[in-house]
N, C-alpha and C positions, 0 to 999 in steps of 0.2 A: 161654177165659175171657178176660174183658174187666176192663180195670183203670179206676179212679178217676182223672179229669181234676185237676189241681190238686193243692194241697198241704195234707196231713192231718197233725194235730200230736196227740201224747199229752202226757202230766204222771205223770210215775212217782215215787213216795214212796221214800226211804229205808227202809228196815226194819232192825231189830235179830232176831236169832235166838237161840234159847236160853233168853234170859230166865235164866240159872242152870241151874237143873235141868233144863228140858224141851230135855235138848238133840235137836239134830236135828228136834225136833217140834213147837216152840212158837214162835212171831215175833209180830212186831210193827210196825204200819207208822205213819213219823212225817212229822211237817210240814215235810220238808225235802226240795226236788224238782229231778229231772234235767228237761225239758223238750227233745224230741227232735220235730222235725217230717221229712216226706219226700214227695217225690214223683217218678214215674215221669218220668225221663231220657233223655237221649242213652246210646247203649249203653258200659255201665260203671258202677262204684258208688265214688261220692265222698262223703268226708263231712268237713266242717269242724266242728271243737270249740272253745268258748270255756269258759272255765272251768276245772274241776277237770280235769287231764289234758290239756290244749291244751300244742300242742308235743310231747307224747310218746304220744298213742294216736296209731294207723294212719287215714289218711284214705282207705283203699282197704276192698276186700270182705273185707281180715283183720279190720276193726272189729267187735266183738262186736255191736254193734245188726245192723250188716248182715248177720253171720253168723245170728244169728237170723232175721232178715227172710228170708235166702234158704232156710233150714230149712222156715221157716211157709208160703213160696211153695210149696215142693215138697210139702208137707201139702195144699197147696190145687189142687195141680196144673199149675203153669207158673210159670216165673220170667220176671220182666221183662227185657227187655234192659239196662236201665240204671235205677238210682235215685240220685237227691241227698240227702243226708241232711244234716242240719243238728241240731247237738247243742249245747244251753248245759247244762252240769253245774255241780249245787251239790252233790252226793252227794262227800263225800270217798273216793279212790280207796284200796283195800288199805287200810281202816281198821277193818272191820268193821261197816260199814251199810250193805251189800248193793247196793255201787256196781253188781257184775258182772249181779247179778239186776234190778237196775233197768234195765240194757242190754236184758238178753234179754227182760224183757219189753215194753218200747219196741218192739224187732225185731218182737215176735210181733203185739202187738195196729198197729203200723201195716203189717205185712202184710195182717193182715185188713183195716183199713179201707180200704186201698189197693186191694183185690179187691171187683167187684161179687159182694156176696152171699157178702162174707167171714166174716162172722159165721154163716152159714149151713153153708156148705164146711167151715170150720173153727170147731165150737161150742165154747162156754166148756168142756166137759169137757176135750177134745182141745188147747185152749190150755193148759189148765193141767197137762196133762200134758206137752205139746211142751217146756214153760217149764222143767219142773223136770227133763225129761231132758237137756234142753241145760245146766242150771246143775250136775247131778248128784243133787241132794236138794230137797225141795219147802221146807224150812223159810223160807227168804227168800222166793222166787217167789208164794207163795202169799198172804201180806201186801202184797207189791207189787201183785199183780193185785186182790185184794178189798179191802183195808183193814181197821181195826181190828186185833184178836187174834185170831191165826189158829192152828190146831192143824192138822197136816199129817202125814199117812203115805203110805206104798205099798204098794201091794199088787201081784199079778201082774198084774193090767190096768192099773195106771199109779199115778199119784198121787193123792190126795183128799185134800181139807180140807174144815173147819169153821171160818165165821167167826162170832165174838162178839164182842158189845158190850163195850169198857172201862167200867168204872163212872167216875162224874168224876174220884174222887180221885185216879187215876193221871196223874202230871205229870212226864213224862220230860225229864231233863237228861243232854246227852250231852256228855263230856270227849273232845276229839280230840285226839292227839298230833300231834309233827311227823312222827314214825316212821313207815313203813308196817310192815304185818305180811303174812303169806302163810300163806291157811288151810291148803295142803298142807303145811307145815312145822309149823303148830300143830297138825294132825290127827296128823302124825307123831309129835307127842309123846304121845301117848295108849297108854295100855299095853292087852294085848289082852285081858286079863281085870282086872276089881276084885273087892276084895272084898264078899262076898255083904252085909254089915252097911252098907256105903257105897253099893250099889245099893238096898237095900231103904230107906234114908233119903232118898235121892233120889228115887226113883218117890213116896214119901209126900210130898215137897215139892211135887213136880210136880202131882200132884193137890191139892193146897193152893193151889197159884199159881192153878191155873182159877178156884178159887173167890175167893180176894183179887182176881185182876184184873177179876173181873167184878160181885163183890157187895162185897166186904169189903177196901178197900186198908190197913186197920190191919192185917191178917195178912201185909202184902207182906214185911217183912225177915225173918222166919222161913220164908215161902213160897218166897224166893229163896236159901235155903241150896242149896249144890252141892257132893258130894263124886264127881262121875262125869269130870268134864273139867278145871274151872278150876284146882285145885291141882297137875296134872299140867303145865298149859302155863306156870304162874306163871315158872317159873326163866329161860324164854324170853322174858317179857316182865317183870320184875321192878318197872318202873314202874308198869306197869299193877295189876298185883298188889298193889302197895304203897296206890296208890289206892282200890284198891275196899276193904282192910281199913281203911284210912281213913274212909271214907265209911260202913261200916256200923258201925265204933265208935261214930259219931257217932251212930247211929240210921236212917241212912238206906237203902234197898233198892237197896242195888249190887250190878251184874253185871258180866262182861265180856261187851260186845256182841259176838255173832258169835264168830268166833275172834280178835279185837281187833284192834287194842291199843286200840281206844274202849273208855271205861267208860261205861254206862249204868245213872241211878239212874231208879227208878221212882216215889220220894217226895220231897216238898220238900229241899232242900239247905239246911243252916242259912246266917242270914246271916252273911257274914263268914267262910265256909269257904273256905280258901286251898289251891287242887288243887295248887298249886305251879306253876314256869316250865315252858314249854311245853305246855301244855296251854289250848284254845280250849273255851270252856264256850258251848254252845248250849241254851238253853231253849227246848223243843220242845212240841207236844200231838199226842196220837194223830190220826193219818191215818184215818178213817173210811169214805173213797170209793174208795181205791185207784187204778188205773189210769184216768186218764180221757184218753178220746178224742172231743176235737172237742166237749166238752160233754158228753157222756155215759159214765157209769161202769158199772160192772159191778152188775147187780141183783140181790144174795145179801143179804137180810134177816138179822137176827141169828137164828143158829142153822141156817141154811140149808147141807145137806150138798152139796158137790161134788166127784165130780161126781153127777148126778142117774141113778139108776139103774129100771131098768124103762120 
């Protein structure tokens, strides 16, 4: 197997999963990016980090980008003796904005780009499935890879995703707190069962949310109602729950971003709305390109099913 000479680069977007009722299925790519580059180097694996996570993320093969690269190289057929990686991170760590998915997607895409015929040896279907296996679920890696609004699920053969184009009226704003959250702890707060009425309501809202995000944003407030997970997680992040409630009371379609503690608003926030001390507010757009490698992005027209079958 031959490797590419020189440095290759990838830009990966932040993502927000769940979007209220779409638990473990719906995701949205956002215009906040990590930029990661890599080249084949001397024996060993070295990582430098600037921005988010600098001084705390590992600088060796235990870094998530390198771990994803090595997993991809294994799928491709051979590991290089050494790799040098440079990360410029802007996605907040452990805040519910897909920082781990961004690292995984960056690693998989860099390995493909560093390998001659890498996109043939590890095709788009396999890349999506590998990234989902490494993350544990596809709801963040799908929009990170593909951009836009995605619906993802897992079958016996692996993960599959549909990418759809959000309507122009979707205007994401994120409220990021100083404190961090842990997905494992947030998931541990969920009960083994929920009332049938709550499950039925949430399923209906998730179906409505697909229509609202792609056709009629005026319906986003009712479409983002959830009774499946946010209420159970609220005691563990009371400030997040309070901000979601305050925004929704003001008519804003607000939800917990992923497992939190970041709050995502999908409709305009009223002028003068005060989130309170300790929140950083970022007005973003929906990223529609997904992971960009050296100016090339995944060619996934609206409605395309991944992976292709047959």
